[in-house]
C-alpha positions as CSV (number, residue, x, y, z in Angstrom):
1,X,84.5,146.0,160.1
2,X,82.5,143.2,161.8
3,X,79.3,144.9,160.4
4,X,80.5,144.6,156.8
5,X,81.8,141.1,157.2
6,X,78.6,140.0,158.8
7,X,76.5,141.8,156.2
8,X,78.4,140.2,153.2
9,X,78.5,136.8,154.9
10,X,74.7,136.9,155.6
11,X,73.9,137.9,152.1
12,X,76.1,135.2,150.6
13,X,74.9,132.4,152.9
14,X,71.2,133.4,152.5
15,X,71.5,133.5,148.8
16,X,73.2,130.1,148.7
17,X,70.7,128.6,151.2
18,X,67.7,129.8,149.2
19,X,69.0,128.1,146.1
20,X,68.6,124.6,147.7
21,X,66.4,125.1,150.8
22,X,63.0,126.8,151.5
23,X,62.7,130.6,151.9
24,X,63.0,130.5,155.7
25,X,66.5,129.2,155.4
26,X,67.5,132.9,155.5
27,X,66.8,132.7,159.2
28,X,69.2,129.9,159.7
29,X,71.9,131.7,157.8
30,X,71.4,134.9,159.7
31,X,71.3,133.0,163.0
32,X,74.6,131.2,162.3
33,X,76.4,134.4,161.2
34,X,75.2,136.3,164.3
35,X,76.2,133.4,166.5
36,X,79.7,133.1,165.1
37,X,80.6,136.8,164.8
38,X,80.3,138.6,168.1
39,X,78.2,141.8,167.9
40,X,75.9,143.7,170.3
41,X,72.3,142.5,169.9
42,X,71.0,145.7,168.3
43,X,73.8,145.7,165.8
44,X,73.3,142.0,165.0
45,X,69.6,142.7,164.3
46,X,70.5,145.7,162.1
47,X,73.0,143.6,160.2
48,X,70.6,140.8,159.5
49,X,67.8,143.3,158.6
50,X,69.9,145.3,156.2
51,X,71.4,142.2,154.6
52,X,68.1,140.7,153.7
53,X,66.5,144.0,152.8
54,X,69.2,144.5,150.2
55,X,69.2,140.9,149.0
56,X,65.5,140.3,148.7
57,X,64.7,143.8,147.6
58,X,67.4,143.6,144.9
59,X,66.4,140.1,143.7
60,X,62.7,141.0,143.7
61,X,63.3,144.1,141.7
62,X,65.6,142.3,139.2
63,X,63.2,139.5,138.6
64,X,60.2,141.9,138.3
65,X,62.1,144.2,136.0
66,X,63.0,141.4,133.7
67,X,59.3,140.8,132.9
68,X,58.4,144.5,132.9
69,X,56.6,144.1,136.2
70,X,53.7,142.3,134.6
71,X,53.3,139.7,137.4
72,X,54.0,142.3,140.2
73,X,51.2,144.5,138.9
74,X,48.7,141.6,139.1
75,X,49.9,140.3,142.4
76,X,49.9,143.8,144.0
77,X,46.3,144.2,142.9
78,X,45.4,141.0,144.6
79,X,47.5,141.4,147.8
80,X,47.7,145.1,148.4
81,X,44.4,146.1,146.6
82,X,46.3,148.7,144.6
83,X,48.4,148.7,141.4
84,X,51.9,149.4,142.9
85,X,54.5,146.8,142.1
86,X,57.3,148.7,143.9
87,X,55.3,148.6,147.1
88,X,55.0,144.8,146.7
89,X,58.8,144.6,146.2
90,X,59.3,146.6,149.3
91,X,56.8,144.4,151.3
92,X,58.7,141.3,150.1
93,X,62.0,142.8,151.2
94,X,60.6,143.9,154.5
95,X,59.3,140.4,155.4
96,X,62.7,138.9,154.6
97,X,64.5,141.6,156.5
98,X,62.3,141.1,159.6
99,X,62.8,137.3,159.6
100,X,66.6,137.7,159.2
101,X,66.8,140.5,161.7
102,X,65.1,138.5,164.5
103,X,67.1,135.4,163.7
104,X,70.3,137.4,164.0
105,X,69.1,138.9,167.3
106,X,68.4,135.4,168.6
107,X,71.9,134.3,167.4
108,X,73.5,137.3,169.2
109,X,71.6,136.5,172.4
110,X,72.8,132.8,172.1
111,X,76.4,134.1,171.9
112,X,75.9,136.3,174.9
113,X,74.7,133.4,177.1
114,X,77.8,131.4,176.5
């Protein structure tokens, strides 16, 4: 039950934080959730990782799908050197997931030291 509460809370706080703050505010949101809700470190990492993988993956796909992946095609050619917008969406989601996962891990370790 703590996993799902942490997952939903991380998604909601990260989405709200990104509306007003820079992209790295997802780390702050994930850190706070992991520090407040006690979980084992690996489970906290997994919670933050999955939450942002779903959030950024879903948002990236939704935004890209609304313009028929026109921009994603061009950016994937520049960044990935291949025409694959879905790989670009996955890379975006993976970067956010790693940032949130490690922030949640740090929050979990902070809770453990108290």
